[in-house]
C-alpha positions as CSV (number, residue, x, y, z in Angstrom):
1,M,-10.6,5.5,-2.9
2,L,-10.1,1.9,-1.7
3,L,-12.4,-0.5,0.1
4,E,-10.7,-2.9,2.4
5,D,-12.5,-5.9,0.8
6,D,-12.0,-4.9,-2.8
7,H,-8.3,-5.7,-3.0
8,E,-5.7,-8.2,-2.0
9,L,-2.0,-7.5,-2.8
10,S,0.5,-10.2,-3.3
11,G,4.2,-10.0,-3.7
12,G,5.3,-12.9,-5.9
13,G,8.9,-14.1,-6.3
14,I,9.8,-11.9,-3.3
15,A,11.6,-14.1,-0.8
16,P,9.9,-13.7,2.6
17,E,13.3,-13.3,4.4
18,A,14.3,-10.5,2.0
19,A,10.9,-8.9,2.4
20,R,11.3,-8.9,6.1
21,V,14.5,-6.9,5.9
22,F,13.5,-4.4,3.1
23,Y,9.8,-3.8,3.5
24,G,9.9,-4.3,7.3
25,R,12.4,-1.5,7.6
26,L,10.8,0.7,4.9
27,F,7.2,0.4,6.0
28,G,7.3,-0.9,9.5
29,W,5.8,-4.3,8.6
30,T,6.0,-7.4,10.7
31,F,5.4,-10.9,9.3
32,G,3.4,-14.0,10.1
33,E,3.6,-17.3,8.3
34,R,0.8,-18.4,6.0
35,T,-0.6,-21.9,5.7
36,T,1.3,-22.3,2.4
37,P,5.0,-23.1,3.0
38,G,7.4,-20.4,2.0
39,E,4.8,-17.6,2.1
40,A,4.1,-15.0,4.7
41,W,1.6,-12.3,5.7
42,A,2.8,-8.7,6.0
43,V,1.2,-7.1,9.0
44,R,0.9,-3.5,10.2
45,N,-1.1,-2.2,13.2
46,D,-2.5,-5.7,13.8
47,G,-4.0,-5.9,10.3
48,F,-3.1,-7.6,7.0
49,V,-1.2,-5.5,4.5
50,A,-0.2,-8.0,1.8
51,A,0.8,-11.6,1.1
52,I,4.4,-12.4,0.4
53,A,5.1,-15.4,-1.8
54,G,8.5,-16.6,-2.7
55,G,9.4,-18.9,-5.7
56,P,11.2,-18.7,-9.0
57,A,8.9,-16.0,-10.6
58,P,10.4,-12.5,-11.1
59,A,9.7,-10.3,-8.1
60,T,6.5,-8.4,-8.7
61,W,3.5,-6.9,-6.8
62,T,0.2,-8.3,-8.1
63,T,-3.1,-6.5,-7.6
64,F,-6.0,-8.9,-6.9
65,L,-9.6,-8.0,-7.5
66,N,-12.0,-9.5,-5.0
67,V,-15.0,-11.0,-6.8
68,P,-18.1,-12.7,-5.3
69,D,-18.0,-15.6,-7.8
70,I,-14.5,-16.5,-9.2
71,D,-15.8,-19.2,-11.5
72,A,-18.0,-16.7,-13.3
73,A,-15.3,-14.0,-13.3
74,A,-12.7,-16.5,-14.7
75,A,-15.1,-17.6,-17.4
76,R,-15.3,-14.0,-18.6
77,I,-11.6,-13.5,-19.1
78,E,-10.9,-15.2,-22.4
79,P,-14.1,-14.1,-24.2
80,N,-13.1,-10.5,-23.5
81,G,-9.6,-10.8,-24.9
82,G,-7.6,-11.9,-21.8
83,R,-6.2,-15.2,-20.7
84,L,-5.9,-17.2,-17.5
85,R,-2.3,-17.7,-16.4
86,T,-3.0,-20.3,-13.8
87,P,-5.9,-22.7,-12.9
88,L,-8.2,-21.8,-10.1
89,K,-6.5,-22.6,-6.8
90,E,-8.1,-23.0,-3.4
91,V,-6.0,-21.9,-0.4
92,T,-7.5,-23.8,2.5
93,G,-9.2,-21.5,5.0
94,E,-8.3,-18.3,3.0
95,C,-9.6,-18.0,-0.5
96,R,-9.9,-19.2,-4.1
97,M,-7.7,-17.4,-6.5
98,T,-6.1,-17.3,-10.0
99,Y,-3.8,-15.1,-12.1
100,A,-4.9,-13.6,-15.3
101,V,-3.6,-11.4,-18.1
102,D,-5.5,-8.6,-19.7
103,P,-5.6,-7.8,-23.4
104,T,-2.6,-5.4,-23.1
105,G,-0.4,-8.0,-21.4
106,A,-0.7,-6.8,-17.8
107,T,-1.0,-9.5,-15.1
108,F,-3.6,-9.2,-12.3
109,G,-5.3,-11.6,-9.9
110,L,-8.9,-12.7,-9.1
111,W,-9.6,-13.4,-5.5
112,Q,-12.8,-14.9,-3.9
113,A,-12.6,-14.4,-0.2
114,G,-13.0,-17.3,2.2
115,G,-11.6,-17.0,5.7
116,H,-9.4,-14.1,4.5
117,I,-11.1,-11.1,2.9
118,G,-7.9,-9.4,1.6
119,A,-6.0,-6.3,2.9
120,T,-7.5,-5.0,6.1
121,V,-5.1,-2.1,6.6
122,V,-5.2,0.4,3.7
123,Q,-4.9,4.1,3.2
124,E,-2.6,4.7,6.1
125,E,1.1,5.2,6.4
126,G,3.1,2.1,5.5
127,A,0.1,0.4,3.8
128,F,-1.4,-0.1,0.3
129,I,-3.2,3.0,-1.0
130,W,-3.8,2.6,-4.7
131,S,-3.3,0.4,-7.8
132,E,-2.7,1.8,-11.3
133,L,-2.6,0.1,-14.7
134,M,0.0,1.6,-16.9
135,T,-0.7,0.6,-20.5
136,D,-0.1,1.7,-24.1
137,D,-3.6,0.4,-25.1
138,H,-6.2,2.2,-23.1
139,D,-8.9,1.3,-25.6
140,A,-8.4,-2.4,-25.1
141,A,-7.9,-2.2,-21.3
142,L,-11.0,-0.2,-20.5
143,P,-13.8,-2.4,-21.9
144,F,-12.0,-5.5,-20.6
145,Y,-12.1,-4.5,-17.0
146,E,-15.7,-3.3,-17.4
147,R,-16.9,-6.6,-19.0
148,A,-14.6,-9.2,-17.4
149,A,-14.1,-7.7,-13.9
150,G,-17.5,-5.9,-13.6
151,L,-16.0,-2.5,-12.9
152,T,-17.3,0.8,-14.1
153,T,-15.2,3.7,-15.2
154,T,-15.1,7.4,-14.7
155,I,-12.9,10.2,-16.0
156,V,-11.1,12.1,-13.3
157,D,-9.5,15.5,-14.0
158,L,-6.6,16.4,-11.7
159,D,-5.7,20.0,-12.5
160,G,-5.9,19.4,-16.2
161,S,-4.4,15.9,-16.1
162,P,-7.3,13.4,-16.8
163,F,-7.1,9.7,-16.0
164,T,-9.6,6.9,-16.0
165,G,-10.8,5.8,-12.6
166,L,-11.9,2.2,-12.0
167,V,-15.0,1.9,-9.7
168,A,-16.4,-1.0,-7.8
169,G,-19.9,-0.2,-6.5
170,E,-19.5,3.5,-5.5
171,Q,-15.8,3.3,-4.6
172,M,-12.9,4.2,-6.8
173,I,-10.4,1.4,-6.5
174,G,-7.7,2.1,-9.1
175,G,-6.9,3.9,-12.3
176,I,-5.7,3.5,-15.9
177,I,-3.0,5.8,-17.2
178,P,-0.7,5.9,-20.3
179,R,2.5,3.9,-20.0
180,Q,5.2,6.4,-19.1
181,R,8.3,4.8,-20.5
182,E,8.8,3.6,-24.1
183,G,9.5,-0.1,-24.1
184,A,8.3,-0.7,-20.6
185,A,5.9,-3.5,-20.0
186,N,2.2,-2.9,-19.5
187,R,1.5,-3.6,-15.8
188,W,-0.2,-2.8,-12.6
189,I,1.7,-0.8,-10.1
190,A,1.0,-0.8,-6.4
191,Y,1.3,2.4,-4.4
192,F,2.1,2.5,-0.7
193,S,1.3,5.5,1.5
194,V,4.2,7.3,3.2
195,A,4.7,10.5,5.3
196,S,7.4,11.8,2.9
197,A,8.0,10.5,-0.6
198,V,11.5,12.1,-0.6
199,E,12.6,10.6,2.7
200,S,11.1,7.2,1.9
201,A,12.7,7.0,-1.6
202,E,16.1,8.0,-0.1
203,Y,15.8,5.5,2.7
204,A,14.7,2.8,0.3
205,K,17.9,3.5,-1.7
206,T,20.0,2.9,1.4
207,L,18.3,-0.5,1.7
208,G,19.2,-1.5,-1.8
209,A,16.3,-0.1,-3.9
210,T,16.6,1.7,-7.2
211,I,14.8,5.0,-7.7
212,V,13.3,4.8,-11.2
213,H,11.9,8.3,-11.2
214,G,10.8,11.0,-8.8
215,P,9.8,12.0,-6.4
216,I,7.6,14.1,-8.6
217,A,4.9,16.6,-7.6
218,T,1.3,15.7,-8.5
219,P,-2.0,17.4,-7.6
220,V,-2.6,14.7,-4.9
221,G,0.9,14.6,-3.5
222,P,4.5,13.6,-4.4
223,I,5.1,10.2,-5.9
224,A,8.3,8.2,-6.4
225,A,8.7,5.0,-8.5
226,L,11.1,2.4,-7.1
227,L,12.5,-1.1,-7.7
228,D,13.1,-3.2,-4.6
229,P,16.4,-5.0,-4.2
230,Q,14.9,-8.0,-6.0
231,G,13.6,-5.9,-8.9
232,G,10.0,-5.7,-7.8
233,A,8.4,-2.4,-9.0
234,F,6.3,-0.3,-6.6
235,S,5.6,3.4,-5.8
236,V,5.5,5.5,-2.7
237,W,2.9,8.2,-2.4
238,E,2.8,11.1,0.0
239,F,-0.9,11.4,-0.4
240,S,-2.6,14.8,0.1
241,G,-5.9,14.3,-1.7
242,P,-9.4,13.6,-0.4
243,T,-9.7,10.3,1.6
244,T,-13.2,9.5,0.3
């Protein structure tokens, strides 16, 4: 499903102090300070889960694709219908990075690892497990991620519900599905693994979250879509599918 060095996950516009309360209680995260003031690392089981960045931007979880040459990857964005949202930025001792927008309007990030390779704790309870692009323009999104990000695609059939899987090397790292709510923005959604989607959604609600929908049963386990207290969208997944 996910390779540790294929993804970095960043919560932008999520104040670290608020994240400590909400995500710390919900997922059992602890936090360490980053070299950039006002930002923090989310940690679980002595490994990195995500980066938390405050600031004026709306609260959101951004999926970063780890690329070997960010200059080359960034140069492919606009010719394939996307656009760069920010100039390339070097975070001393960690990475080079930028934010981009695909042809359907969904924001994602590019990440070239330096001293920090990205999420090192994945596919376990309380950690990142999956990213999914929800879009109303599958035909525009699919060739963009193939050409600009160097991913390949495969059709996966889950009990008669097909979706497009995104593959890096031989590993499936995410998917593309139709946007589920009319009028909603096209966007990437981060999923976090939990022992019980029902219990996690209800507990998140007591912490100030909003349950958008679910939990709903899927062929690979129940899923609930949530908004954190600052409005950041994410999902919890009681995963019951194969781990490879």
